[in-house]
C-alpha positions in Angstrom: 0.0 0.0 0.0 3.0 2.3 0.3 3.3 4.8 -2.5 -0.4 4.8 -3.3 -1.2 7.6 -0.8 1.2 10.5 -0.3 2.6 11.5 3.1 0.1 13.6 5.0 -2.9 12.6 3.0 -6.2 13.6 4.6 -7.9 11.0 6.8 -10.9 11.0 4.5 -8.7 10.0 1.6 -7.3 7.1 3.6 -10.8 6.0 4.4 -11.7 6.2 0.7 -8.7 4.1 -0.1 -9.7 1.4 2.4 -13.2 1.4 1.1 -12.0 1.0 -2.5 -9.7 -1.9 -1.5 -12.5 -3.5 0.5 -14.9 -3.4 -2.4 -12.4 -4.7 -4.9 -12.6 -8.4 -3.9 -10.1 -9.4 -6.6 -7.3 -7.5 -4.9 -8.5 -7.2 -1.3 -5.8 -9.3 0.4 -5.9 -7.3 3.7 -8.4 -7.0 6.5 -9.9 -3.6 7.4 -8.1 -3.7 10.7 -4.7 -4.3 9.0 -5.2 -1.5 6.5 -6.3 1.0 9.2 -3.3 0.1 11.3 -0.9 0.6 8.4 -2.4 3.9 7.3 -2.5 5.2 10.9 -6.2 5.6 11.3 -8.7 4.1 13.7 -11.0 1.3 12.8 -13.9 2.9 14.6 -13.2 6.2 12.7 -13.4 4.3 9.4 -16.7 2.7 10.2 -18.1 6.0 11.4 -17.0 7.7 8.1 -18.5 4.8 6.1 -21.9 5.0 7.8 -22.3 8.8 7.4 -25.2 9.8 5.1 -24.3 11.2 1.7 -23.6 14.9 1.5 -26.2 17.1 -0.2 -23.8 17.4 -3.2 -23.5 13.7 -3.6 -27.3 13.3 -3.3 -27.9 16.0 -5.9 -25.5 14.3 -8.3 -27.2 11.0 -7.9 -30.6 12.6 -8.5 -29.2 14.3 -11.6 -27.9 11.0 -12.8 -31.3 9.4 -12.6 -32.9 12.3 -14.6 -30.1 12.2 -17.1 -30.6 8.5 -17.6 -34.4 9.1 -18.0 -33.8 11.8 -20.6 -31.3 9.7 -22.5 -33.6 6.7 -22.5 -36.6 8.8 -23.5 -34.7 9.9 -26.6 -33.9 6.2 -27.5 -30.2 6.9 -26.9 -30.1 9.8 -29.4 -29.5 12.8 -27.1 -26.1 14.2 -26.6 -25.2 16.2 -23.5 -26.6 19.5 -24.9 -30.1 18.1 -25.5 -30.0 16.2 -22.2 -29.1 19.5 -20.5 -32.0 21.3 -22.3 -34.4 18.5 -21.2 -33.3 18.9 -17.6 -34.1 22.6 -17.8 -37.6 21.8 -19.2 -38.1 19.6 -16.1 -37.1 22.5 -13.9 -33.7 21.1 -12.9 -30.7 23.4 -13.3 -27.3 21.9 -13.9 -24.2 23.1 -15.7 -23.6 21.9 -19.2 -20.2 20.5 -18.3 -21.6 18.7 -15.2 -24.2 17.0 -17.5 -21.4 16.0 -19.8 -19.3 14.6 -16.9 -22.2 12.7 -15.4 -23.1 11.2 -18.8 -19.5 10.0 -19.1 -19.7 8.5 -15.7 -22.9 6.7 -16.6 -21.4 5.5 -19.9 -24.1 7.2 -22.0 -23.0 7.8 -25.6 -25.5 9.0 -28.2 -25.7 7.3 -31.6 -23.2 8.8 -34.1 -24.0 10.1 -37.6 -23.4 7.8 -40.5 -21.5 8.9 -43.7 -23.4 11.4 -45.9 -25.8 10.0 -48.4 -25.3 10.2 -52.2 -27.7 12.3 -54.3 -30.8 10.8 -55.7 -31.9 13.3 -58.3 -30.1 14.4 -61.5 -29.5 18.1 -61.4 -31.1 20.3 -64.0 -30.1 23.8 -65.0 -32.7 26.5 -65.1 -33.7 30.0 -64.3 -35.2 29.2 -60.9 -33.7 31.7 -58.4 -32.3 31.0 -55.0 -34.7 33.0 -52.8 -33.4 31.6 -49.5 -29.6 32.2 -49.6 -28.9 29.6 -46.9 -31.2 31.6 -44.5 -33.3 28.8 -43.1 -35.3 31.0 -40.7 -38.7 32.7 -41.0 -40.7 35.0 -38.7 -44.0 33.2 -39.1 -45.0 29.6 -39.9 -46.0 28.9 -43.5 -44.0 31.5 -45.2 -40.8 29.6 -46.1 -40.6 25.9 -46.7 -37.8 23.5 -47.7 -38.0 20.0 -49.2 -35.9 17.1 -50.5 -36.0 13.3 -51.2 -34.2 10.5 -49.5 -34.3 6.7 -49.7 -34.6 3.9 -47.2 -33.5 0.3 -47.8 -36.1 -2.5 -47.2 -36.3 -6.2 -47.9 -38.6 -5.4 -50.8 -36.4 -2.7 -52.3 -36.1 1.1 -51.8 -38.7 3.2 -50.1 -38.5 6.9 -51.1 -39.4 9.8 -48.7 -40.2 13.3 -49.8 -40.5 16.0 -47.1 -41.7 19.6 -46.6 -40.2 21.4 -43.6 -41.3 24.8 -42.2 -38.3 27.1 -41.6 -40.0 28.9 -38.8 -40.9 26.0 -36.5 -38.6 23.3 -38.1 -41.7 21.0 -38.2 -42.1 18.4 -40.9 -45.5 19.8 -42.1 -45.8 17.4 -45.1 -44.3 14.2 -46.4 -45.0 11.3 -48.7 -43.5 7.9 -49.3 -43.6 5.6 -52.4 -41.6 3.0 -54.2 -40.4 5.6 -56.7 -39.0 9.1 -56.6 -40.8 10.7 -59.5 -42.6 14.0 -59.6 -46.0 12.7 -58.1 -44.1 11.9 -54.9 -42.9 15.4 -54.2 -46.2 16.9 -55.4 -48.1 14.7 -52.8 -45.7 16.0 -50.1 -46.7 19.6 -51.0 -50.4 18.7 -51.0 -50.1 17.1 -47.6 -48.3 20.2 -46.3 -51.0 22.5 -47.6 -53.6 20.2 -46.0 -51.8 20.2 -42.6 -50.8 23.9 -42.3 -52.0 27.2 -43.6 -49.5 28.4 -46.1 -48.9 32.1 -46.6 -49.6 33.7 -50.0 -46.5 33.7 -52.1 -44.7 31.5 -49.6 -41.3 30.1 -50.7 -40.7 26.5 -51.4 -36.9 25.8 -51.6 -35.3 22.6 -52.9 -32.2 21.4 -54.8 -32.1 21.5 -58.6 -33.2 17.8 -59.1 -34.9 17.3 -62.3 -38.2 16.5 -60.6 -38.2 19.7 -58.6 -37.4 21.6 -61.8 -40.1 19.9 -63.8 -43.1 21.7 -65.4 -45.4 19.3 -63.6 -44.1 20.3 -60.2 -44.2 24.0 -61.1 -47.9 23.6 -61.7 -48.3 22.0 -58.3 -46.6 25.0 -56.6 -48.6 27.4 -58.7 -51.8 25.8 -57.5 -51.0 26.5 -53.9 -49.5 30.0 -54.5 -46.0 29.0 -53.8 -42.8 30.6 -55.2 -40.2 28.1 -56.4 -36.6 28.5 -55.1 -33.5 26.3 -55.6 -29.9 26.2 -54.5 -26.9 25.9 -56.7 -26.2 22.6 -58.5 -24.2 20.2 -56.4 -24.0 22.5 -53.3 -25.7 20.6 -50.5 -25.3 23.5 -48.0 -27.8 25.4 -50.1 -30.5 23.0 -48.9 -28.8 22.3 -45.5 -32.0 22.3 -43.4 -33.6 19.5 -45.4 -30.4 17.6 -45.4 -30.2 18.0 -41.6 -33.5 16.4 -41.1 -32.6 13.4 -43.2 -29.3 13.1 -41.2 -31.3 13.0 -37.9 -33.8 10.5 -39.3 -31.1 8.2 -40.6 -28.9 8.5 -37.5 -31.5 8.3 -34.9 -33.8 5.7 -36.4 -33.4 4.2 -39.9 -29.8 3.1 -39.6 -30.6 1.2 -36.3 -33.5 -0.8 -37.8 -33.8 -3.5 -40.5 -37.0 -3.2 -42.5 -38.3 -6.4 -44.1 -41.1 -4.6 -46.0 -41.8 -1.1 -47.3 -44.9 -1.0 -45.1 -42.8 -1.6 -42.0 -40.5 1.2 -43.0 -43.4 3.5 -43.8 -45.0 2.9 -40.5 -41.8 3.3 -38.5 -40.8 6.6 -40.3 -44.3 8.0 -39.8 -44.1 7.1 -36.1 -40.7 8.9 -35.9 -41.9 12.0 -37.6 -45.3 12.3 -35.9 -44.7 11.0 -32.4 -41.0 11.9 -31.9 -39.5 14.5 -34.2 -42.5 16.9 -34.4 -43.8 16.5 -30.9 -41.0 15.7 -28.5 -37.5 16.0 -30.0 -35.8 19.2 -28.8 -34.6 21.2 -31.8 -31.5 23.4 -31.2 -32.5 26.0 -33.8 -35.7 26.9 -31.9 -34.3 27.1 -28.4 -34.3 23.4 -27.7 -38.1 23.1 -28.0 -40.2 20.6 -30.1 -41.4 22.0 -33.4 -45.1 21.4 -32.6 -44.7 23.4 -29.4 -43.2 26.3 -31.3 -46.1 26.3 -33.7 -48.6 26.1 -30.8 -47.0 29.1 -29.1 -47.3 31.1 -32.4 -51.0 30.2 -32.7 -51.7 31.2 -29.1 -49.9 34.6 -29.6 -51.9 35.2 -32.8 -55.2 34.5 -31.0 -54.2 36.7 -28.1 -53.3 39.5 -30.5 
């Protein structure tokens, strides 16, 4: 035991050393009485120290650990320390960001990590459609600026394609559609669903990449029907549609990459559940103050009624 503790170590440190040795049965070759004698502390003092109730600080850390584990499990192991910290605040429990990170490390809680970026589905088409967004994926009110894109999901029956429409104000997925193809009717259906679910402002912007389907005359007619202005980023620049890409990244990382879908129906059901029950209603979104998108929309509606 010599060399483990420095000369003049506090009595409490010596007691902690004895406790560690006592609990480690693989290495505990000495009795408590022998260790107390060699370390120059009393056996009665050790047992008095051991039976003391935990300090307020220790109790608080243990309570925080339980809440941190609850928040992490609630997210299906997807939350990192920042979102766990935000969830604690929503529960009325204050804790420093670094303390949350430390306690998550002690608990061995590691959020699922992003997978490599997907390849592009659509062929780019040149055109005169302007970029009305300029990488500014914010909006003052819901329904005035929307973004969309298409991604694919592997199933035992082949690919399932998902088209989305996301509101830049609330970050809510307001419309989506899934089919076994990624032709223009798929993205048109996503727009129709968005218009059904949310009131869209007159001359609202719909922004996408320059995929041939988004640039088609058929899709232009769909946007015209709902009074939407067409906008598109530059060819091959994913950052020009980063918000739509970000949602797909979350979907793939937090759900799709962790599941094997035997059928398209199974994938369709699971993705719908993720969007409706988790992403829109419960998942904390950093861009809107770590609040769920549906909560942000509800607050806007309440303020509008009050006004």
